[in-house]
N, C-alpha and C positions, 0 to 999 in steps of 0.2 A: 679657196684656193689651195691648192697643193703646197705643201712643205718644199725648201730645197733641198733637191735631193743629191748627195754625193755617192760615186759610184765606185769602188773600191776594190784593186786586188787585195785579199785577205791574205793571202798568203806570204806577201812582200812586207820585210821588216819596218822598209822606209814609209811604206803606203799604212800600215798599222799604226807607225807611230805620228802619222801625219793626221788620222783617223782621232785618233788618243790629244793630240792637240786641238783640232774641232771641236771637240768633244766639252774640253775645260775651256777654250775660249769663243764659243756658240755665242751669238747674242742676236741672233734673230726670233722672231715670232710670228708664223711657229717653228719650233726650232728646226736645225736640218737634220734630214733622217740619211740613214745610212744604208747603202743596198750594194752587199756582195757582187761583183761581178759575175760570179759562177752562178749567182741563183736563178732563177726563171725571170725573176721580172730585171734585174743586172743584165743577163742576155741580149733580153728584148731590148734595153735601152742603148743596150752595144752593139746591136745590130742597126739601129738606127744609126749610130755613131759612123757605122765602117769600121768597129772594131773588134778584133777576134777576142772572146773572151776566158780564152783559153792560152791565150798568149797576149794579154793587154799591153800596147804602146801606151798608153794613156789612164787617168784615171778620168772620170766623167761628171762633170756639176748641170744638173739643172735647174735653173731657177724663173720664173714666173714664163714656164715654157719653152724658153729659149737651152740649147743644149750646148755644153760647153767641155772643149777636149784640151788635151796641150799646155799651152802656158796661160791661154784663152781662161780655163780653168781655173787655174790659180790667181788670175785676175780678178773673177767672179767671186769665187767662193772668200777672198780674201775682205770683200767690203762686208762681210756677214761675220766679221772673227775682231776680238780686241785683243790686246797684248803687240807683238811685232809684226803680228801680219799684215797691215793695211799696208805696211808700205809696201809689201809687193803689185798694190795698184799703181805705183811708177811704173811700174815694167810696161802699161800700155803707150809710155812714149818711145819705149826702144822697138823697134823695125818687129814685125811678128815675127818674120823668115829668121831672123839671130835669135831672136827668145824660144822660138819651138826647137831650131837645131841645138843650143843649150836643153833646152827641156831632154830633146830625145837623146842626147848623148846620157845622160843623169837616167833618164826611163829602160833603155834598152841596157842598161848595166847596173840596172839596180840590185837585183841579186848576186851578183858579184862585189857591189859596193858593199851591199848592207846584211844580205843574207836572206834567208827564206825559209819561211814559218811552217812547222809539218803540216798543220791544220790550220784554215782559217782563223782569225783574231776574232775572241768573244770577249761581246761588251760589258762592263761592268751591270752586275745586276739592276741598280737604277738605271739603266739609261738600254735596257734590253727591246721598251717597246719603241725605241727609235730604229731600229737594225731590221732589215731582212736579209737572212742567211740562206733560205732554203729556196 
């Protein structure tokens, strides 16, 4: 069985902080792996989801062969985490158009709100085997 896969924008400060949070709170077995959206694998997954890897509108999460984006990805990844993140699972009771609208407002303004990194987030040495960056 493939591990859950988190496809993220490595240049986005918000996205990189989210990756750090997931690394710290992941309770999956096997653990979540992380794929930069601009890597070859990330581009392939993005193409399947209809997401432009050079201007991504969402992070993507693959779990048990199911591909999730936008607010569905937030809900799907939350079940793998400890800390306060599991509370995001309650978002499934909010109508998808409303939660995706809120998600899109944040995602479309993430660089202005949180900043942009000069280069892709680099994982800590003890977690590098969980990352696909190229």
